[in-house]
Each structure stands twice: as C-alpha cells, then as structure tokens.
C-alpha positions in Angstrom: 27.6 22.8 50.4 29.1 23.9 47.3 29.4 20.7 45.3 25.9 19.8 46.1 24.1 23.4 45.0 26.6 23.1 41.6 25.8 19.5 41.0 22.0 21.1 41.5 22.8 23.9 39.3 24.0 21.4 36.5 21.1 18.8 37.2 18.6 21.6 37.1 20.4 23.5 33.8 20.5 19.8 32.2 16.6 19.3 32.6 15.9 22.6 31.4 17.7 22.1 28.2 16.3 18.9 27.5 12.9 20.1 28.3 13.8 23.2 25.4 15.2 20.4 23.1 12.1 18.5 23.2 9.8 21.6 23.0 11.9 22.8 19.8 11.8 19.6 18.4 8.1 19.3 19.0 7.2 22.4 17.0 6.1 20.4 14.1 8.8 22.0 11.5 9.8 19.0 10.2 11.8 17.3 13.0 10.1 14.6 14.2 8.4 16.0 16.7 4.7 15.3 18.0 3.2 17.3 15.3 5.2 16.3 12.2 4.7 12.6 13.6 1.0 13.1 13.0 1.4 14.5 9.5 3.7 11.7 8.6 1.5 8.9 9.8 -1.7 10.9 8.3 0.4 11.1 4.8 1.0 7.3 4.9 -2.5 6.1 5.8 -5.8 6.8 3.1 -8.4 8.9 4.2 -11.0 7.3 1.4 -11.8 4.2 1.0 -10.3 2.5 -2.3 -12.4 1.8 -5.1 -12.0 -1.0 -7.6 -13.4 -1.2 -11.6 -12.8 -3.1 -14.7 -11.4 -2.3 -18.1 -11.3 -4.2 -21.0 -8.3 -4.5 -22.7 -5.8 -7.3 -24.7 -6.1 -9.9 -21.9 -9.6 -9.5 -21.4 -12.1 -7.2 -18.5 -9.4 -7.0 -15.4 -9.6 -5.7 -12.4 -8.1 -1.9 -12.0 -8.0 0.8 -8.9 -9.6 4.3 -9.1 -6.3 5.4 -11.1 -6.6 3.0 -13.8 -3.9 1.0 -12.8 -3.9 -3.1 -13.1 -4.8 -5.1 -9.8 -3.2 -8.6 -9.4 -3.2 -11.5 -7.5 -0.4 -13.3 -5.8 -0.5 -17.0 -5.8 1.6 -17.0 -2.8 -1.4 -15.9 -0.6 -3.6 -17.7 1.2 -6.8 -16.9 0.9 -7.8 -13.0 2.8 -3.9 -13.3 3.6 -1.4 -11.6 1.8 2.5 -12.6 2.6 4.0 -10.1 0.3 5.9 -7.9 2.6 9.1 -5.8 2.9 11.1 -5.7 -0.4 7.9 -7.8 -2.1 5.6 -5.1 -1.0 8.0 -2.0 -2.3 7.3 -3.9 -5.9 4.4 -5.1 -5.8 2.3 -2.2 -3.5 -0.7 -3.6 -2.0 -4.4 -2.0 -2.3 -4.4 -0.3 1.2 -7.8 0.8 1.9 -9.6 3.0 5.4 -13.2 1.7 5.2 -14.9 -0.5 3.4 -13.6 -0.7 -0.5 -16.2 0.5 -3.0 -17.1 -1.5 -6.1 -17.0 0.7 -9.7 -18.7 -0.7 -13.0 -17.9 -4.3 -13.5 -17.2 -5.6 -10.0 -19.1 -7.8 -7.6 -19.5 -5.8 -4.5 -20.4 -9.5 -2.7 -16.6 -10.3 -3.8 -14.9 -6.9 -2.4 -13.6 -6.9 0.9 -10.5 -6.3 3.3 -8.1 -8.5 5.6 -5.5 -6.8 8.3 -1.9 -7.0 6.8 1.0 -7.7 9.3 1.5 -3.9 9.8 -1.6 -3.6 10.6 -2.8 -1.8 7.3 -6.4 -2.8 5.7 -5.8 -4.4 2.2 -8.5 -5.2 0.0 -8.9 -8.7 -1.5 -11.3 -9.6 -4.3 -12.9 -13.8 -4.2 -10.4 -13.7 -1.4 -7.2 -12.7 -3.2 -5.4 -9.6 -1.4 -4.7 -7.2 -4.5 -2.1 -5.0 -5.5 -0.7 -2.9 -8.0 2.7 -3.4 -9.9 5.5 -0.8 -9.5 6.6 -1.4 -13.1 3.0 -0.5 -14.4 3.9 3.5 -14.7 0.5 4.0 -16.7 -3.3 3.4 -16.1 -4.0 0.0 -18.1 -0.6 -1.5 -18.5 0.2 -5.3 -17.1 3.5 -5.6 -17.0 3.4 -7.9 -13.8 1.5 -10.2 -16.1 2.7 -14.2 -15.5 5.9 -12.7 -13.8 7.5 -15.2 -11.2 8.4 -13.0 -8.6 8.9 -13.3 -5.1 8.4 -17.2 -4.7 5.2 -17.4 -7.0 3.7 -16.2 -10.4 1.4 -12.5 -10.5 -1.5 -12.5 -12.5 -4.5 -10.0 -13.4 -7.7 -10.3 -11.7 -10.8 -11.2 -13.8 -14.4 -9.8 -12.7 -15.5 -13.3 -11.3 -12.7 -12.8 -9.1 -10.4 -16.2 -10.3 -7.0 -15.0 -12.3 -6.2 -14.9 -16.0 -3.5 -16.6 -17.4 -2.9 -15.1 -21.1 0.0 -13.6 -21.6 -0.5 -10.4 -24.1 0.4 -11.0 -27.4 2.2 -7.1 -27.6 5.5 -7.3 -26.3 6.0 -5.5 -22.9 7.4 -2.3 -24.3 4.2 -2.3 -26.7 2.5 -3.0 -23.6 1.6 0.2 -22.5 -1.9 0.8 -21.5 -5.9 -0.1 -22.8 
C-alpha cells in the first residue's frame, strides 16, 4: 500500500509540475507560449494590403512597392505560380499581402492580383507574374537584381504593362543607387 501511495504522489507531483511549467511558458514572456506564439505570428503576417506603384528611372517606368523598392519577376515562375521558396525567397523576398493589393499611381488595377504560395501566404502578382523585391536593393529605386541569373533563371524588373524589362542600366551596380 505504501508503494501505491508513493506512486500516486509521484504521478500527481509530476502532473502538477508539468501543468505549472506549461502555464509559466504560456505567460507571453517570450517563452514560446500561446501569447508569445501569437505575437510571433502577428509579426509575420501583414495587416494591410500591399500597394504597387510605378517609378521612372534608368530602366524606364517600373513597378515598386509602397517603400519605393523595385519589384521583379522570376522567369522560372509559371503564370500565377511562384517557384521561389527557401533560400531563393530569402534573397528575393516575395511581395506578400493580406487582402486585395492596391494599385498606386501608374498601375493597372486589372493586372493586379494575388496567388497562394506553397506556405499558404498570399503573394502579389501583376499580369500573372508573382512579384519580388531583392535583398541587395537596400534603398528605394535600386535595381541591383536586374538581369541576374540566380536560382535557375533570370530576374527582371516589371513595367506598368506587366511585361519584363530586359534593358540593363548604363551605370555600374555601385552607381545604381536609385532613381
């Protein structure tokens, strides 16, 4: 009988310890609990629709995001389907949106839409091309990704007609600091 009582007390103590541990980690103090997880999830998802506008520069009039960063298409993508994931998406971040994207100045709203990525997020498309920024474009207007062959295909800026612009800037990449 003593053995059964000790086993019961040990089991009850373990259950209480696990419950207390779970509650301590669910306090939202950055321990990965429920509240902390919700905060991390909120930081990943956008709360407003993406805006696509145009900007004129050395390559002509091109599409840019709400911060003025150049938008690119990836020749490997099929119509409305992104093939850039993992390391590719780290180098070429997809333009994501929650809700319907907004057409800014010079953009044809009929060409603007979204597609669902393999991770379930929504990516903005223009004329059927999923849109991306480039991590090496650190300032608005830079076009350092223009014509690069990376992750199996070339990357080009997109014009307001929804077609790729294959022209290359006459300035060297280090001089290509913006519009």
